C-alpha positions as CSV (number, residue, x, y, z in Angstrom):
1,M,-9.3,279.4,11.3
2,R,-7.0,276.5,11.2
3,A,-3.3,276.9,11.7
4,S,-0.9,275.6,9.1
5,P,1.6,272.9,9.9
6,L,4.4,275.3,9.3
7,M,3.1,277.8,11.8
8,M,2.5,275.1,14.4
9,A,6.0,273.7,13.8
10,L,7.6,277.1,14.3
11,L,5.5,277.7,17.4
12,Y,6.6,274.4,19.0
13,F,10.2,275.1,18.0
14,F,10.1,278.5,19.6
15,V,8.6,277.1,22.8
16,G,11.3,274.4,22.8
17,C,14.1,277.0,22.5
18,L,12.5,279.0,25.2
19,L,12.4,276.0,27.5
20,V,16.0,275.2,26.8
21,F,16.9,278.7,27.7
22,F,15.1,278.4,31.0
23,A,16.7,275.1,31.7
24,I,20.2,276.6,31.1
25,Q,19.4,279.4,33.4
26,S,18.2,276.9,36.1
27,V,21.3,274.7,35.7
28,S,23.7,277.6,35.9
29,S,22.1,279.0,39.1
30,T,21.2,275.8,41.1
31,G,22.8,272.9,39.2
32,W,21.0,269.8,37.9
33,T,17.8,269.5,39.8
34,V,14.6,267.6,39.1
35,W,13.0,270.8,37.7
36,S,15.8,271.4,35.2
37,L,15.5,267.8,34.0
38,L,11.7,268.2,33.7
39,I,12.1,271.4,31.7
40,I,14.6,269.7,29.3
41,S,12.2,266.8,28.9
42,F,9.4,269.2,27.9
43,A,11.7,270.9,25.5
44,A,12.6,267.6,23.9
45,I,8.9,266.8,23.5
46,D,8.3,270.1,21.9
47,F,11.2,269.6,19.4
48,M,9.8,266.2,18.5
49,I,6.3,267.6,17.9
50,S,7.9,270.4,15.8
51,L,9.7,267.9,13.7
52,R,6.5,266.0,13.1
53,F,4.8,269.1,11.9
54,F,7.7,269.9,9.5
55,R,7.4,266.4,8.1
56,L,3.6,266.7,7.8
57,R,4.0,269.9,5.8
58,R,6.5,268.2,3.5
59,G,4.0,265.3,3.0
60,I,1.2,267.7,2.2
61,K,3.3,269.5,-0.3
62,Q,4.2,266.2,-2.0
63,V,0.5,265.1,-2.2
64,Q,-0.5,268.5,-3.6
65,K,2.3,268.3,-6.2
66,Q,1.1,264.8,-7.3
67,N,-2.5,266.0,-7.6
68,K,-1.4,268.8,-9.8
69,K,0.4,266.4,-12.1
70,K,-2.7,264.3,-12.4
71,K,-4.8,267.2,-13.6
């Protein structure tokens, strides 16, 4: 079974939010360390991937709409 782009986008967004939460907890307890910066960078990557999946979904919907008009 293949996952839809929307489901993947929501999954990556959720993981990004979870990583931001962990980074906030890390910064509040120990300050800005290498690990907290690493966690934030992984969260930023997850948010970028999530945005790409949202854009992919929108593109697929537009192509499907154009194909319906041709028929």
